[in-house]
C-alpha positions as CSV (number, residue, x, y, z in Angstrom):
1,M,26.0,-46.1,-13.0
2,A,26.8,-48.4,-9.5
3,A,30.1,-48.6,-10.8
4,V,30.1,-44.8,-10.7
5,E,28.7,-44.0,-7.2
6,T,31.1,-46.6,-6.1
7,Q,34.0,-44.3,-7.5
8,Q,32.7,-41.6,-6.0
9,Q,32.3,-43.3,-2.7
10,R,36.0,-44.2,-2.7
11,R,36.7,-40.8,-3.6
12,L,34.6,-39.5,-1.0
13,L,36.3,-41.6,1.3
14,L,39.9,-41.2,0.6
15,T,39.2,-37.3,0.7
16,G,37.6,-37.8,4.0
17,L,40.8,-39.6,5.4
18,L,43.1,-37.6,4.1
19,I,41.3,-34.3,5.8
20,A,41.4,-36.3,9.1
21,L,45.0,-37.3,8.7
22,L,45.7,-33.5,8.2
23,G,43.6,-32.5,11.4
24,S,45.4,-35.3,13.5
25,L,48.7,-34.2,12.3
26,L,48.1,-30.6,13.3
27,F,46.3,-31.3,16.4
28,S,49.4,-33.2,17.1
29,T,51.4,-29.8,17.6
30,K,49.6,-28.8,20.6
31,A,51.2,-30.8,23.0
32,I,55.0,-29.6,21.6
33,I,53.5,-25.8,21.8
34,V,52.1,-26.2,25.3
35,K,55.3,-27.7,26.7
36,K,57.6,-24.9,25.2
37,A,55.7,-22.5,26.6
38,F,55.4,-23.9,30.0
39,A,59.5,-24.0,29.5
40,D,59.8,-21.0,27.8
41,T,57.5,-18.7,30.0
42,Q,55.6,-18.4,33.2
43,V,52.2,-19.2,32.3
44,D,49.9,-21.4,33.5
45,A,47.7,-23.9,32.2
46,T,44.4,-21.8,32.6
47,T,46.1,-18.8,31.5
48,L,47.4,-20.6,28.0
49,L,43.9,-22.0,27.5
50,T,42.6,-18.8,27.9
51,M,44.8,-16.7,25.3
52,R,44.5,-20.0,23.1
53,M,40.6,-19.2,22.9
54,I,40.9,-15.4,22.8
55,L,42.8,-15.8,19.7
56,S,40.7,-18.4,18.2
57,L,37.5,-16.5,18.8
58,P,37.2,-13.9,15.9
59,F,37.3,-16.9,13.2
60,Y,34.6,-18.9,15.0
61,I,32.1,-15.7,15.3
62,G,33.1,-15.5,11.9
63,A,32.3,-19.0,10.8
64,A,29.0,-18.6,13.0
65,M,28.0,-15.7,10.9
66,L,28.5,-17.6,7.9
67,A,26.5,-20.7,9.1
68,G,23.6,-18.4,10.0
69,R,23.6,-17.0,6.4
70,Q,22.7,-19.9,5.1
71,S,19.0,-20.6,3.9
72,N,19.0,-24.0,2.8
73,R,19.6,-25.5,6.3
74,P,16.4,-26.5,8.4
75,V,15.9,-24.7,11.6
76,T,17.9,-25.8,14.6
77,T,15.8,-27.1,17.3
78,R,16.2,-26.3,20.9
79,R,17.1,-29.8,21.6
80,Q,19.8,-29.7,19.0
81,W,21.4,-26.4,20.3
82,G,21.4,-27.8,23.6
83,I,23.6,-30.9,22.2
84,I,25.8,-28.5,20.4
85,V,26.3,-26.3,23.9
86,G,27.1,-29.7,25.8
87,L,29.3,-31.3,23.1
88,G,30.9,-28.2,22.9
89,L,31.5,-27.5,26.7
90,V,32.6,-31.2,27.4
91,G,35.2,-31.9,24.1
92,Y,36.7,-28.3,23.9
93,Y,36.5,-26.7,27.3
94,L,36.9,-29.7,29.9
95,S,38.9,-31.9,27.9
96,S,41.5,-29.0,26.6
97,L,41.2,-28.0,30.7
98,F,41.9,-31.6,31.7
99,D,44.8,-31.8,28.9
100,F,46.7,-28.4,29.9
101,L,46.8,-29.2,33.5
102,G,48.3,-32.8,32.8
103,L,50.8,-31.6,30.5
104,Q,52.1,-29.6,33.1
105,Y,53.3,-33.0,35.0
106,I,53.8,-35.3,31.8
107,S,55.9,-35.5,28.4
108,A,54.4,-34.6,25.0
109,G,54.9,-38.1,24.0
110,L,53.0,-39.5,27.2
111,E,50.3,-36.8,27.0
112,R,49.5,-37.9,23.2
113,L,49.5,-41.8,24.1
114,I,47.2,-41.7,26.8
115,L,45.2,-39.0,25.1
116,F,44.8,-41.3,22.0
117,L,42.6,-44.2,23.9
118,Y,40.1,-41.9,23.0
119,P,39.0,-44.0,19.7
120,T,38.5,-46.8,22.0
121,F,36.1,-45.1,23.8
122,T,34.3,-43.5,20.9
123,V,34.1,-46.9,19.2
124,L,32.3,-48.3,22.5
125,I,30.2,-45.1,22.6
126,N,29.0,-45.9,18.9
127,R,28.3,-49.4,19.5
128,Y,26.7,-49.4,22.9
129,V,25.0,-45.9,22.8
130,F,24.2,-45.5,19.3
131,K,24.0,-49.4,18.3
132,Q,26.4,-48.7,15.6
133,Q,28.0,-52.1,14.3
134,L,31.5,-52.8,14.0
135,L,33.5,-53.9,10.5
136,P,35.7,-56.7,11.1
137,M,38.6,-54.1,9.5
138,H,37.8,-51.8,12.5
139,K,38.3,-54.5,14.8
140,W,41.7,-55.3,13.4
141,A,42.6,-51.8,12.9
142,L,41.6,-51.0,16.8
143,L,43.5,-54.1,17.9
144,L,46.9,-53.2,15.9
145,T,46.8,-49.3,17.0
146,Y,45.9,-50.1,20.6
147,M,48.8,-52.8,20.9
148,G,51.0,-50.3,19.6
149,I,49.9,-47.5,22.0
150,G,50.0,-50.0,24.8
151,L,53.7,-50.7,23.8
152,A,55.0,-47.4,23.8
153,Y,52.6,-46.1,26.7
154,F,55.0,-48.9,28.6
155,G,58.2,-47.3,27.5
156,E,57.2,-44.1,28.5
157,I,56.2,-45.1,32.0
158,R,60.0,-46.5,32.3
159,I,61.4,-43.3,31.0
160,D,59.6,-41.1,33.3
161,S,58.4,-43.3,36.4
162,S,60.5,-41.1,38.9
163,N,58.2,-37.7,38.4
164,P,56.2,-37.1,41.5
165,Q,53.4,-36.5,39.6
166,F,53.3,-38.5,37.0
167,Y,50.2,-40.3,37.9
168,L,48.4,-37.4,38.6
169,G,49.3,-35.9,35.1
170,S,48.6,-39.3,33.2
171,F,44.8,-39.3,35.3
172,L,44.3,-35.7,33.6
173,V,44.7,-36.9,30.5
174,F,43.0,-39.9,30.9
175,L,40.0,-37.8,31.9
176,C,40.7,-35.5,28.6
177,A,40.4,-39.2,26.6
178,I,37.1,-39.6,27.9
179,T,35.7,-36.1,27.5
180,F,36.8,-35.8,23.9
181,S,35.6,-38.9,23.0
182,I,32.1,-37.9,24.1
183,Y,32.5,-35.2,21.7
184,I,34.0,-36.9,18.8
185,A,31.1,-39.5,19.1
186,G,28.4,-36.9,19.6
187,S,29.4,-34.7,17.1
188,G,29.4,-37.5,14.2
189,R,25.6,-38.0,14.9
190,I,24.8,-34.1,15.0
191,I,27.3,-32.6,12.4
192,P,24.9,-34.2,9.4
193,V,21.8,-32.6,10.7
194,V,23.3,-29.3,11.7
195,G,26.0,-29.0,9.3
196,V,29.9,-28.6,9.8
197,T,30.3,-25.3,9.9
198,R,27.3,-24.3,11.9
199,F,28.1,-27.1,14.5
200,T,32.0,-26.3,14.7
201,A,31.6,-22.6,15.3
202,Y,28.8,-22.9,18.1
203,A,30.5,-25.7,19.8
204,M,33.7,-23.5,20.0
205,L,32.1,-20.4,20.9
206,S,30.5,-22.5,23.8
207,A,33.5,-23.8,24.8
208,T,35.3,-20.2,24.7
209,A,32.3,-18.9,27.4
210,G,33.1,-21.9,29.4
211,I,36.7,-21.2,29.4
212,F,36.2,-17.4,29.9
213,I,33.7,-18.0,32.9
214,H,36.5,-20.0,34.3
215,F,39.3,-17.9,33.9
216,L,37.3,-14.8,35.1
217,I,36.4,-16.6,38.4
218,R,39.5,-17.6,39.2
219,G,40.5,-13.8,39.3
220,D,44.5,-13.9,38.3
221,Y,44.3,-11.6,35.4
222,H,47.9,-9.9,35.5
223,I,50.0,-12.6,34.0
224,V,48.2,-11.9,30.5
225,Q,50.1,-8.6,30.6
226,S,53.4,-9.9,31.7
227,S,54.8,-11.1,28.6
228,S,54.8,-11.0,24.5
229,A,56.0,-14.4,24.5
230,M,53.0,-16.2,25.9
231,W,50.9,-14.3,23.2
232,G,53.2,-15.5,20.6
233,Y,52.5,-18.9,22.2
234,G,49.1,-18.5,22.3
235,A,48.6,-17.4,18.5
236,L,50.5,-21.0,17.4
237,L,48.0,-22.9,19.6
238,A,44.9,-20.8,18.1
239,M,45.8,-21.2,14.6
240,V,48.0,-24.2,14.0
241,A,46.3,-26.7,16.8
242,T,43.1,-25.3,17.2
243,V,41.0,-23.4,14.4
244,I,42.5,-25.4,11.3
245,P,42.2,-28.6,12.8
246,T,38.9,-28.5,14.2
247,F,37.4,-27.5,11.1
248,L,39.2,-30.5,9.4
249,V,38.2,-33.1,11.8
250,S,34.2,-32.0,11.6
251,A,34.7,-32.3,7.9
252,A,36.0,-35.6,8.2
253,L,33.5,-36.5,10.5
254,K,30.7,-35.5,8.0
255,R,32.5,-37.6,5.4
256,V,33.9,-40.6,6.8
257,G,32.1,-41.0,10.1
258,A,33.7,-40.9,13.6
259,S,34.9,-44.3,14.0
260,N,37.2,-43.7,10.9
261,V,38.1,-40.5,12.0
262,A,39.3,-42.0,15.5
263,I,41.2,-44.8,13.7
264,V,43.0,-42.6,11.2
265,S,43.9,-40.0,13.7
266,S,45.8,-42.6,15.8
267,I,48.6,-41.4,13.5
268,G,48.7,-38.5,16.1
269,P,50.9,-40.2,18.7
270,V,53.5,-41.0,16.0
271,S,53.8,-37.3,15.1
272,T,53.5,-35.9,18.6
273,I,56.5,-38.8,19.6
274,L,58.7,-37.5,16.7
275,Q,58.3,-33.9,17.3
276,A,58.6,-34.1,21.1
277,H,62.0,-35.8,20.1
278,L,63.3,-33.1,17.8
279,V,61.8,-29.8,19.3
280,L,61.9,-30.9,23.0
281,G,64.6,-33.2,22.9
282,E,62.4,-36.4,24.4
283,R,63.6,-39.6,24.4
284,I,62.6,-42.2,22.1
285,S,62.6,-46.1,23.4
286,G,62.6,-48.9,21.6
287,W,59.3,-50.0,22.8
288,Q,58.1,-46.6,21.4
289,V,59.5,-47.5,18.0
290,A,57.8,-50.9,17.9
291,G,54.6,-49.3,19.1
292,T,54.5,-46.7,16.5
293,V,55.1,-49.5,13.8
294,L,51.8,-51.2,14.9
295,V,50.1,-47.9,15.1
296,I,51.0,-47.1,11.5
297,V,50.2,-50.4,10.3
298,G,46.5,-50.0,11.9
299,V,46.1,-46.9,10.2
300,W,47.0,-48.3,7.1
301,L,44.7,-51.0,7.2
302,I,41.5,-48.9,7.8
303,G,42.9,-46.8,4.7
304,R,43.5,-49.4,2.2
305,K,39.7,-50.7,2.6
306,P,37.5,-47.7,1.1
307,H,34.4,-49.9,1.7
308,A,34.8,-49.6,5.2
309,V,32.7,-46.7,5.8
310,A,31.2,-46.3,9.4
311,A,27.3,-46.5,8.9
């Protein structure tokens, strides 16, 4: 009986890791789509972000309706609603806004590398706020992963340091990493209580409300009618880089925990750097290649230890 349970746990972990990996790969297309939209149209960061959420909204409304019909879930308390709304605003309103603004000034590869500081912040939040123990494999995987990201980041700085807005863009994406880590750490605690569908739907609806209010307050509406190409990029962002991966990541969080999701998602910079080279023509340096190898090794280490599930 114990052997059967262990095998089921391993299968559950492997499934969760694969779901997290797929979600990360889809999320990694976001920077490429945003950079292409900036290059091919006159869209600004706030308008593009609003388009993304307008086109995502029907799916989250549908998910919210589906979650509301589930009779086997306990009633969500006022405190839990507050957590869901707060995480949605921090994780997908503020985080996305900082990210889109930063992408106006730095390359897609650099954006993804800075953003993937968030697993470090996530693990630290879990350790010092939620008192979650770190397993030895987590520590080794984090060490290798961030050595790799550090090397690749150094290579990007050498390539792009002449950009006068380089440090502003880097700082904005750094803020994105902080806010997104809060979302990942918090969602890993609340999802097992309220359910993955309910959490994802209402968190994203909260973020959408924040983005709409921001757009309305800004008061510049004419640009959304000026180009059909903008809506094409908005649709790609909505489906490929938002709706599908948000549900995938939430499902992975439920299965394997925030720390494992954060570490497995470190494959994202590798994917973005390759896509940026192939689609946007961004250079790949030797530093990036060396860093990429370390990131892959770190992800492989966490994936080959099926018993290393976060508490």
